[in-house]
C-alpha positions as CSV (number, residue, x, y, z in Angstrom):
1,M,70.3,105.4,85.6
2,Q,74.1,104.9,86.0
3,E,75.3,103.4,89.3
4,F,78.6,104.3,91.0
5,V,80.6,102.2,93.4
6,V,83.1,102.9,96.0
7,Y,85.5,100.0,96.4
8,V,88.4,98.8,98.6
9,L,91.1,96.7,97.1
10,F,93.4,94.5,99.2
11,S,96.9,93.3,98.3
12,P,97.7,90.0,100.1
13,S,101.3,90.3,99.0
14,S,101.9,93.7,100.5
15,G,99.0,94.0,103.1
16,K,98.1,97.4,101.6
17,T,94.6,98.7,100.7
18,Y,93.5,101.0,97.9
19,T,90.1,102.9,97.9
20,G,88.5,104.2,94.8
21,M,85.3,105.1,93.0
22,T,84.1,104.1,89.5
23,S,81.0,103.5,87.4
24,D,82.6,100.3,86.0
25,L,84.2,98.2,88.7
26,I,85.1,95.2,86.4
27,T,87.0,97.3,83.9
28,R,88.6,99.4,86.7
29,F,89.7,96.3,88.6
30,Y,91.2,94.9,85.4
31,F,93.3,98.0,84.9
32,H,94.5,97.9,88.5
33,N,95.7,94.4,88.1
34,Y,96.9,94.2,84.5
35,K,96.8,97.3,82.3
36,S,98.1,100.2,84.4
37,T,101.8,100.9,83.9
38,K,102.3,103.5,86.6
39,G,100.9,104.5,90.0
40,F,100.4,103.0,93.4
41,T,98.4,100.0,92.4
42,T,101.1,98.7,90.0
43,R,103.5,98.2,92.8
44,C,101.2,96.0,95.0
45,R,99.7,93.6,92.6
46,P,97.8,91.3,92.7
47,W,94.7,93.0,94.1
48,I,91.5,91.5,95.3
49,V,88.2,93.3,95.8
50,A,87.6,93.4,99.5
51,H,84.6,95.7,99.8
52,V,82.1,97.4,97.5
53,E,79.3,99.9,98.2
54,S,76.8,101.1,95.5
55,F,75.4,104.6,95.1
56,H,72.8,106.2,92.8
57,S,74.7,109.4,92.3
58,K,78.4,110.3,91.7
59,K,78.1,112.9,94.4
60,E,77.1,110.3,97.1
61,A,79.9,108.0,95.9
62,L,82.5,110.7,96.1
63,I,81.4,111.6,99.6
64,R,81.7,108.0,100.8
65,E,85.1,107.6,99.1
66,K,86.4,110.7,100.9
67,E,85.0,109.2,104.2
68,L,86.8,105.9,103.7
69,K,90.1,107.7,102.9
70,S,89.9,109.7,106.1
71,G,91.5,108.4,109.3
72,K,88.2,107.1,110.7
73,G,87.5,105.4,107.4
74,R,90.9,103.7,107.3
75,D,90.4,102.6,110.8
76,W,86.9,101.2,109.9
77,I,88.5,99.3,107.0
78,K,91.2,97.8,109.3
79,K,88.6,96.8,111.9
80,F,85.8,95.4,109.7
81,I,87.1,94.5,106.3
82,L,90.7,93.4,106.6
83,P,90.3,90.8,109.3
84,I,88.4,88.6,106.7
85,Y,91.4,88.6,104.4
86,K,94.3,88.6,106.8
87,N,93.5,85.2,108.3
């Protein structure tokens, strides 16, 4: 069974975060940091993986990704995830 992950990246250089979903975190992370030539993540490199949640279905992962991209989700990331990396 394929597993899906929702992840939050943090850019220490810019202080920005990026939230996404994938079935292959290592390859996706590599593209965010090295291979992609356009898009938001190319402007804030380097990225570190700040948070990962695993799901058994793509549907569950997409629901959680949407939650984390909402106002409440962004607030949760700022309160519980970012303090670890901003010190």
